[in-house]
C-alpha positions as CSV (number, residue, x, y, z in Angstrom):
1,M,154.5,97.0,77.9
2,E,155.0,95.0,74.8
3,I,158.3,92.5,75.0
4,N,159.2,90.4,71.9
5,N,161.7,87.7,72.2
6,Y,161.0,85.9,69.2
7,D,164.3,86.7,67.3
8,I,166.4,86.7,70.5
9,N,170.0,85.6,70.4
10,L,172.3,84.1,73.0
11,D,175.8,85.8,72.7
12,S,177.5,84.6,75.5
13,L,177.1,82.5,78.4
14,V,178.8,81.6,82.0
15,I,177.9,78.9,84.4
16,H,178.9,78.7,88.2
17,W,177.7,76.3,91.0
18,V,176.2,77.9,94.2
19,G,175.7,75.9,97.2
20,N,173.7,76.7,100.6
21,K,176.3,78.7,102.8
22,S,174.9,77.5,106.0
23,N,175.4,73.8,104.9
24,D,179.1,74.8,104.0
25,D,178.5,73.4,100.4
26,G,180.9,76.2,99.2
27,I,180.9,77.5,95.5
28,T,182.5,76.6,92.1
29,I,183.7,79.4,90.1
30,S,184.3,78.8,86.4
31,K,187.2,80.6,84.7
32,H,186.1,80.5,81.4
33,K,182.7,81.3,79.3
34,V,180.9,78.3,77.5
35,E,181.6,77.4,74.3
36,L,178.4,77.5,72.4
37,T,177.3,75.6,69.5
38,E,174.0,76.6,67.3
39,N,172.2,73.2,68.6
40,T,173.3,74.1,72.2
41,S,172.3,77.8,72.2
42,S,168.8,77.0,70.5
43,I,168.1,74.5,73.4
44,L,169.2,76.8,76.0
45,L,167.1,79.6,74.7
46,K,164.1,77.2,74.9
47,Y,165.2,76.8,78.6
48,F,165.9,80.2,79.6
49,I,163.2,81.9,77.5
50,S,160.2,79.9,77.3
51,S,159.0,80.1,80.9
52,F,158.7,83.7,80.9
53,K,155.6,85.8,81.1
54,Y,155.6,89.6,80.7
55,D,152.7,90.9,82.7
56,D,154.3,91.5,85.8
57,L,157.5,93.6,85.3
58,Y,160.1,94.7,87.9
59,K,162.9,97.3,88.2
60,F,165.7,97.2,90.5
61,H,165.4,99.0,93.6
62,H,167.5,100.2,96.9
63,T,166.0,101.9,99.9
64,S,168.6,104.8,99.8
65,N,170.4,104.7,96.6
66,L,169.6,102.6,93.6
67,E,173.7,102.5,93.0
68,L,174.0,100.4,96.1
69,N,171.9,97.7,94.7
70,E,174.8,95.2,93.9
71,V,173.0,93.1,91.1
72,Y,172.1,96.2,89.5
73,N,175.8,97.5,89.5
74,Y,177.0,94.2,88.1
75,V,174.6,94.2,85.2
76,S,175.1,97.8,84.5
77,N,178.9,96.8,83.9
78,I,178.0,94.2,81.8
79,F,175.9,96.3,79.5
80,Q,178.4,98.8,79.4
81,N,181.3,96.4,78.2
82,R,180.0,92.7,77.4
83,S,183.4,91.4,77.5
84,C,183.6,91.7,81.2
85,I,180.6,89.3,81.6
86,L,182.8,86.6,83.0
87,E,184.4,88.4,85.8
88,Q,180.9,90.5,86.7
89,S,179.1,86.7,86.9
90,Q,181.9,85.6,89.3
91,L,181.0,88.4,91.7
92,L,177.2,87.9,91.1
93,A,177.7,84.1,91.9
94,K,179.7,84.9,95.3
95,F,177.0,87.5,96.2
96,L,174.3,84.9,95.8
97,Y,176.2,82.6,97.8
98,E,176.5,84.9,100.7
99,L,172.7,85.3,100.9
100,S,171.9,81.7,100.5
101,T,171.8,81.0,104.2
102,H,168.0,79.7,104.7
103,P,167.7,76.1,105.0
104,N,165.2,75.8,102.2
105,I,167.5,77.1,99.7
106,K,169.0,74.6,97.2
107,S,172.2,74.2,95.6
108,G,172.3,74.4,91.9
109,E,174.1,75.7,88.7
110,F,174.1,79.5,88.2
111,Y,173.8,80.8,84.7
112,V,174.7,84.4,83.3
113,A,174.0,84.8,79.7
114,Y,174.0,88.0,77.3
115,F,171.3,88.3,74.7
116,T,171.0,90.7,72.0
117,N,168.4,91.4,69.6
118,C,165.3,91.6,72.2
119,E,162.5,93.9,71.5
120,V,160.7,96.1,74.2
121,E,158.2,98.5,73.0
122,N,159.4,98.2,69.3
123,I,162.8,99.1,70.6
124,N,165.7,96.7,69.6
125,T,167.9,96.1,72.7
126,D,170.0,93.8,74.5
127,A,169.3,91.7,77.8
128,I,171.2,90.0,80.5
129,G,169.6,86.7,81.9
130,I,170.5,85.4,85.4
131,F,169.2,82.0,86.3
132,K,169.8,79.0,88.5
133,S,168.8,75.2,88.2
134,E,168.0,73.7,91.5
135,N,166.0,70.4,90.5
136,K,167.1,67.4,88.7
137,E,164.8,65.0,87.0
138,T,165.2,61.4,86.1
139,F,165.6,60.5,82.4
140,L,166.1,57.2,80.4
141,E,168.2,56.6,77.5
142,V,167.7,53.9,75.1
143,Y,170.6,52.5,73.0
144,S,170.6,49.9,70.0
145,D,173.2,48.0,68.4
146,K,170.8,46.7,65.5
147,E,169.8,43.5,67.2
148,N,169.8,44.5,71.1
149,F,168.7,47.3,73.0
150,A,170.1,48.8,76.4
151,I,168.9,51.1,78.7
152,E,170.4,53.5,81.1
153,C,169.2,56.1,83.4
154,G,170.5,59.7,84.7
155,K,169.9,62.7,86.2
156,G,169.4,66.0,84.2
157,I,167.7,69.3,83.8
158,N,164.1,69.5,82.2
159,I,164.4,72.3,79.6
160,N,160.7,73.2,80.1
161,K,160.8,73.9,83.7
162,L,163.1,77.0,84.6
163,D,163.6,77.1,88.7
164,K,164.6,80.7,89.0
165,G,165.5,83.3,86.4
166,C,165.5,86.9,85.6
167,L,165.6,88.9,82.3
168,I,167.2,92.3,82.6
169,Y,166.4,94.8,79.5
170,N,168.7,97.3,78.5
171,I,166.4,100.3,78.8
172,D,165.5,102.7,81.7
173,K,168.6,102.3,83.5
174,D,168.1,105.2,85.9
175,N,165.1,103.9,87.1
176,G,166.3,100.6,87.6
177,Y,165.9,98.9,84.1
178,V,162.8,96.8,83.1
179,V,162.9,93.2,84.8
180,S,161.0,90.0,84.2
181,V,161.3,87.5,86.9
182,I,160.8,83.7,87.8
183,D,160.9,82.0,91.0
184,N,159.1,78.5,91.0
185,T,161.0,76.8,93.7
186,N,160.5,78.7,96.9
187,K,157.1,80.0,97.3
188,K,157.1,80.5,101.3
189,N,158.2,84.0,102.4
190,E,161.0,82.8,104.3
191,A,162.8,81.6,101.5
192,K,161.9,84.2,98.9
193,Y,165.7,85.5,98.8
194,W,165.6,85.6,94.9
195,I,163.5,88.5,94.7
196,N,163.9,90.4,97.7
197,S,167.3,89.7,98.9
198,F,169.2,88.9,95.6
199,L,167.7,90.8,93.0
200,H,166.3,93.4,95.5
201,L,163.2,94.2,93.0
202,D,160.2,96.4,93.1
203,K,157.0,96.0,91.0
204,L,157.0,98.2,87.8
205,S,154.0,100.2,87.8
206,N,152.2,99.5,84.3
207,D,148.8,98.7,83.3
208,Y,148.8,95.1,84.1
209,H,150.2,95.9,87.6
210,N,147.6,98.6,88.2
211,T,144.8,96.7,86.9
212,K,145.4,93.6,89.1
213,A,146.1,95.6,92.2
214,L,143.0,97.6,92.1
215,L,140.8,94.5,91.5
216,S,142.4,93.0,94.4
217,L,142.0,96.0,96.6
218,S,138.4,96.0,95.6
219,K,137.7,92.7,96.6
220,N,139.3,93.3,100.0
221,F,137.7,96.5,100.7
222,V,134.1,94.9,99.7
223,T,134.7,91.8,101.7
224,K,136.7,92.6,104.6
225,Q,136.5,96.2,105.3
226,I,133.0,97.2,104.3
227,P,131.3,95.0,106.9
228,N,133.3,96.6,109.5
229,E,132.0,100.3,108.9
230,F,128.7,99.8,107.1
231,E,125.6,97.9,107.6
232,I,125.5,95.8,104.3
233,S,124.0,92.4,103.4
234,K,125.9,89.4,101.8
235,V,123.7,90.2,98.5
236,E,124.8,93.9,98.5
237,Q,128.4,92.8,98.7
238,A,128.1,90.4,95.8
239,E,126.4,93.2,93.6
240,L,129.3,95.7,94.6
241,L,131.6,92.7,93.2
242,N,129.5,92.4,90.1
243,N,129.6,95.9,89.4
244,T,133.2,96.2,90.1
245,V,134.1,93.2,87.3
246,K,131.5,94.8,85.1
247,Y,132.9,98.4,85.0
248,F,136.7,96.7,84.2
249,K,135.1,94.4,81.3
250,E,133.2,97.3,79.8
251,N,135.6,100.2,80.0
252,N,139.1,100.6,78.1
253,S,140.4,103.0,80.7
254,F,140.1,103.5,84.7
255,T,139.7,106.7,86.6
256,L,139.2,106.7,90.5
257,E,136.7,109.3,90.0
258,D,134.5,107.8,87.4
259,F,134.9,104.2,89.3
260,S,133.9,105.7,92.7
261,K,130.8,107.5,90.9
262,Q,129.6,104.4,88.8
263,V,130.5,101.3,91.2
264,I,130.4,102.7,94.7
265,G,127.9,105.7,94.4
266,D,127.6,106.4,98.5
267,Q,129.8,109.3,99.3
268,K,130.8,107.8,102.7
269,I,131.9,104.4,101.1
270,I,133.8,106.5,98.6
271,D,135.6,108.3,101.4
272,S,136.2,104.9,103.1
273,F,137.5,103.4,100.0
274,N,140.1,106.3,99.4
275,K,141.3,105.7,102.9
276,Y,141.6,101.9,102.2
277,K,143.5,102.6,99.0
278,E,145.9,104.5,100.9
279,S,146.6,102.0,103.5
280,Y,146.6,99.3,101.3
281,E,149.3,100.9,99.4
282,Q,151.3,101.6,102.5
283,K,151.0,98.2,103.8
284,R,152.1,96.4,100.7
285,E,154.7,99.1,99.6
286,I,153.0,99.4,96.3
287,S,151.5,102.4,94.2
288,I,148.2,102.2,92.3
289,E,147.7,105.1,89.9
290,D,144.4,107.0,89.8
291,N,144.2,106.7,86.0
292,F,145.4,103.8,83.8
293,E,144.5,101.6,80.7
294,I,142.8,98.6,81.8
295,S,144.6,95.5,81.0
296,E,142.5,92.7,79.7
297,N,144.8,90.0,80.7
298,A,144.8,91.4,84.2
299,V,141.0,91.3,84.5
300,N,140.8,87.7,82.9
301,K,143.1,86.2,85.7
302,Q,141.5,88.3,88.5
303,V,137.6,88.0,88.0
304,K,138.3,84.4,89.0
305,G,138.8,85.3,92.3
306,L,135.8,87.8,92.4
307,K,132.9,85.7,92.1
308,S,129.6,86.9,93.9
309,V,128.6,84.1,96.1
310,V,126.7,83.7,99.0
311,K,127.4,80.7,101.3
312,L,124.7,79.4,103.1
313,D,126.2,77.1,106.2
314,E,127.4,73.9,104.3
315,N,124.3,73.3,102.2
316,F,124.1,76.0,99.6
317,H,125.9,78.4,97.4
318,I,124.0,81.1,95.8
319,Y,125.7,82.9,92.7
320,I,124.5,86.3,92.2
321,H,125.1,87.7,88.6
322,G,122.6,90.5,88.1
323,D,119.7,92.5,90.0
324,N,120.0,91.9,93.6
325,Q,116.3,93.0,93.8
326,M,115.7,89.6,92.5
327,I,116.7,87.9,95.8
328,K,115.2,88.6,99.3
329,R,116.2,87.6,102.7
330,G,114.0,86.7,105.7
331,Y,113.7,85.0,109.1
332,D,111.4,82.3,109.7
333,N,110.1,82.1,113.3
334,A,109.0,78.7,113.6
335,S,112.2,76.8,112.4
336,G,114.7,79.7,113.9
337,L,116.2,79.9,110.5
338,Y,117.1,82.5,107.8
339,Y,115.9,82.0,104.3
340,Y,116.3,83.6,100.7
341,Q,113.6,84.1,98.3
342,L,114.5,84.0,94.7
343,F,112.4,85.7,91.8
344,F,112.6,84.9,88.3
345,K,110.6,84.7,84.7
346,E,112.1,81.5,83.4
347,E,113.7,78.4,84.5
348,K,116.5,76.9,82.4
């Protein structure tokens, strides 16, 4: 999905302060919107927008009924009538405070912004941004009175580092909108309240998501599942990974049937792969389509983790890039050790 924010405009902004409820930090609710100048808007746009990447996209979700997702309801009200952003942002801040109970959750400024002139799939639309700044950095300010200099230090926000944020685009409302999200502070599962508890998001199935998920699935299947079911050497595993990467690099689209025939080949292993795919999707609560366009960005990111390497004790790593017939495994009775023979035409 193509998202373009080059001409985005910051229309309105409200700022609150949300603490950690378990520490009784409290919450400070603003009674007015922020008065924006042209210079302030320009700086805030850089702070709010520049950190976002639009490969992994999400949608609002609720296990029983989307209308029960609180953030979804508040932003829907704002989209319907942007003049109510102050009241709805107050409700959002209070809702976030109720969820801020984990000791790892930091207090900070909470921003709700309304943007216009966004572009999604060549459609001009509005967006709502929800952000939180949790970390302050030290800065120096130097003063001069012609002949002398003075220096002072203070604490402030680095506009190049957005701690938490999401951009909600006013499209596909019935399916939970289109949402891009950032969470750079709480990486541990126990503190991932921003995405899971507060926003309550699900991955949006698109080409990037499908490509990334299928490559991760394939790696796990080859390295973890196949050895449990079939007799397979490390070299054969490496060849399977190589063929997987080759398929994704040489094709524009993925079809499960074609991939199974070209890369896996053996029908018993294909059947095992299909079962593993179902289990993989259920455990991670995701859906990977059987047919999709291959995302080049996802391939470039994922192939770094699909290196075909045979690790030999702590001494050697063998990187296999091609024909596995050029490497043979054997056992030396005299030393009681295994060995590999490598065949080649030219040494470079």
